[in-house]
C-alpha positions in Angstrom: 0.0 0.0 0.0 1.3 3.4 -1.0 1.5 5.8 2.1 0.5 9.4 1.6 2.3 11.5 4.2 0.6 14.2 6.2 2.2 17.6 6.9 3.7 16.5 10.3 5.2 13.4 8.7 6.6 15.3 5.8 8.3 17.7 8.2 9.9 14.8 10.1 11.1 13.2 6.8 12.4 16.6 5.7 14.5 16.9 8.8 15.9 13.3 8.3 16.8 14.2 4.7 18.6 17.4 5.9 20.7 15.3 8.3 21.5 12.8 5.5 22.5 15.7 3.2 24.9 17.0 5.9 26.4 13.5 6.3 27.1 13.1 2.6 28.8 16.5 2.5 30.8 15.5 5.6 31.9 12.2 3.9 33.1 13.8 0.6 36.5 14.9 1.9 37.2 11.3 3.1 37.1 10.1 -0.5 40.8 10.1 -1.1 43.4 7.4 -2.1 44.5 5.4 0.9 41.3 5.8 2.9 39.7 2.5 3.9 36.0 1.7 3.5 35.7 0.7 7.2 37.1 4.2 8.2 34.4 5.9 6.1 31.7 3.7 7.6 32.7 4.3 11.2 32.9 8.0 10.5 29.3 7.9 9.2 28.0 5.9 12.1 29.6 8.3 14.6 28.1 11.3 12.8 24.6 9.9 12.7 24.6 8.8 16.4 26.0 12.2 17.5 23.1 13.9 15.8 20.4 11.8 17.4 19.8 9.5 14.5 20.1 5.8 13.8 21.8 4.2 10.8 18.9 2.8 8.8 20.9 0.2 6.9 22.9 -1.1 9.9 21.4 -4.5 10.8 18.7 -4.2 8.1 18.1 -7.8 7.1 21.5 -8.5 8.5 23.5 -5.8 6.6 26.7 -5.2 8.5 27.4 -1.5 7.7 26.0 2.0 8.1 26.9 2.8 4.5 26.7 0.7 1.3 30.1 1.5 -0.3 30.3 0.3 -3.9 33.6 0.6 -5.7 34.1 0.4 -9.5 32.2 -2.7 -10.7 30.1 -3.0 -7.6 26.6 -1.7 -8.4 25.1 -1.5 -4.9 25.2 -3.0 -1.4 29.0 -3.0 -1.2 30.0 -4.0 2.4 32.4 -1.7 4.1 35.7 -3.6 4.7 39.4 -2.8 5.0 39.8 -2.3 1.3 41.5 1.1 0.6 40.6 3.5 -2.1 43.0 3.9 -5.1 43.5 6.8 -7.5 41.1 6.4 -10.4 38.5 4.4 -8.5 34.8 5.5 -8.4 32.8 4.9 -5.2 29.1 4.8 -4.7 28.0 6.0 -1.2 24.5 5.0 -0.3 23.0 5.7 3.2 19.7 5.9 5.0 18.9 7.6 8.3 16.2 6.9 10.8 15.6 10.2 12.7 12.9 9.9 15.3 11.0 7.4 13.1 11.4 9.3 9.9 13.5 7.8 7.1 15.7 9.4 4.4 17.7 7.7 1.6 20.3 9.0 -0.8 23.3 8.0 -2.8 26.1 9.6 -4.8 29.0 8.2 -6.8 32.3 10.1 -6.4 35.6 10.0 -8.1 38.8 9.1 -6.2 41.4 11.5 -7.4 41.7 11.7 -11.1 39.5 9.3 -13.0 39.4 8.2 -16.7 37.3 10.1 -19.2 35.2 7.0 -19.6 34.4 6.9 -15.9 33.7 10.6 -15.8 31.2 10.3 -18.6 29.4 7.4 -16.9 29.1 9.5 -13.7 27.8 12.5 -15.7 25.2 10.5 -17.6 23.9 8.7 -14.6 23.6 11.9 -12.6 21.6 13.4 -15.6 19.4 10.3 -15.5 18.5 11.2 -11.9 17.8 14.8 -12.9 15.5 13.6 -15.7 13.8 11.2 -13.3 13.1 14.0 -10.9 11.8 16.3 -13.7 9.2 13.6 -14.5 7.8 13.8 -11.0 4.5 15.7 -10.7 0.9 15.0 -9.6 -0.8 12.7 -12.1 2.3 11.4 -13.7 3.0 7.7 -13.5 5.8 5.5 -12.4 6.6 4.6 -16.0 7.2 8.2 -16.8 10.1 8.2 -14.4 11.4 4.8 -15.7 11.2 6.0 -19.3 13.2 9.1 -18.5 16.1 7.1 -17.0 16.1 4.3 -19.5 16.0 6.4 -22.6 18.9 8.6 -21.6 21.1 5.7 -20.4 20.5 3.5 -23.4 21.0 6.4 -25.8 24.5 6.7 -24.4 25.2 2.9 -24.8 24.9 2.0 -21.2 23.1 -0.9 -19.4 20.3 -0.1 -17.0 20.1 -2.5 -14.0 16.6 -4.2 -13.9 16.8 -6.3 -10.7 16.9 -3.4 -8.3 14.9 -0.2 -8.3 13.8 2.9 -6.5 11.0 2.9 -3.9 8.7 4.7 -1.5 10.4 5.9 1.7 9.7 8.0 4.7 7.9 6.0 7.4 10.2 3.0 6.7 13.3 2.6 4.6 11.5 0.7 1.9 7.9 1.3 1.0 5.6 0.9 -2.0 5.7 1.8 -4.8 8.6 0.1 -6.5 10.1 2.5 -9.1 12.1 0.6 -11.8 14.6 2.4 -14.1 13.0 0.7 -17.2 9.4 0.5 -18.3 8.3 -2.8 -16.8 5.1 -4.8 -17.0 4.5 -4.2 -13.3 2.2 -1.7 -11.5 2.1 1.8 -12.8 0.4 3.9 -10.2 -0.1 7.7 -10.5 1.9 10.0 -8.4 -0.1 11.9 -5.8 0.7 14.8 -3.5 2.2 13.6 -0.2 4.0 10.6 -1.7 7.7 10.4 -0.8 9.9 8.4 -3.2 13.5 7.5 -3.5 14.6 7.7 -7.2 17.9 5.8 -7.9 19.2 5.1 -11.4 21.8 2.3 -11.4 23.7 2.4 -14.7 26.5 0.1 -16.0 29.1 1.1 -18.5 28.7 -2.3 -20.1 25.9 -4.9 -20.0 22.8 -4.5 -17.8 23.3 -7.9 -16.2 24.4 -8.2 -12.6 25.1 -10.9 -10.1 25.3 -11.2 -6.3 28.5 -12.3 -4.7 28.8 -15.1 -2.1 28.3 -12.7 0.8 24.7 -12.4 -0.4 24.9 -8.6 -0.5 27.4 -7.3 -3.0 25.9 -6.8 -6.4 28.5 -6.5 -9.3 28.3 -6.0 -13.0 28.3 -9.4 -14.9 31.0 -8.2 -17.2 33.2 -6.4 -14.7 32.4 -2.9 -16.1 32.0 0.2 -14.0 28.7 1.1 -12.5 27.3 4.4 -11.1 24.5 5.0 -8.7 22.7 8.3 -7.7 19.7 8.7 -5.5 17.5 11.4 -4.0 14.5 11.4 -1.7 11.7 13.4 -3.4 8.3 14.6 -2.2 5.4 14.9 -4.6 3.8 18.3 -4.0 0.6 19.9 -5.3 2.7 21.9 -7.8 5.3 19.3 -8.8 8.1 18.0 -6.6 10.5 18.9 -3.8 13.9 17.3 -3.6 14.4 16.6 0.1 18.0 15.4 0.0 21.1 17.2 -1.3 24.6 16.1 -1.7 26.0 19.6 -1.2 29.0 18.4 -3.3 
């Protein structure tokens, strides 16, 4: 069931999103060669707890980290470990915060030092996919309008769009209805209504769209080992259009 949020709930979600935006801006300077993923994860957990929040991903269905940290060919759900970042890597940082029962969710893919032109182009196109998804959000639009905006841009640029994972509702829980694919599926296609809060998250591969899950049952990687990028914002459907509640500030 799709949950329409009331003004009090929207304000609580907005505050959670503001805290998450601050966290992502705080983490950006840590994205440097030689920094370990576990260092970044601990810094994020400490930040959230200091500000009165709870890491929404930590312990969710057994996930062991505060952040999903996905490097290079990892699409999503990368587990923070002692791996250190290298010059030329790209890293997806995905996080959710529970602040007094209100949830936020956002992701950004960042370069580690100087990256290849190919990697830079992937990041730019995927970020534009998210911009186009957001632009498709307005009362009366449908989920497929969002999906079509992402899929058409990514495929026009020769990229693969991940189908097994998708955006979703958010706000009173970390994952809610509706599911929001990044391609036009045969699944439900509900209309967007004021008060809906949704997490839009294109996941775009430089190569084929196919992915697989590693033996840890979490880490999703591209089937062909190509790079993958992931961007996400939490967005409120308003009477006039939309309000982007999260910000990367970077």
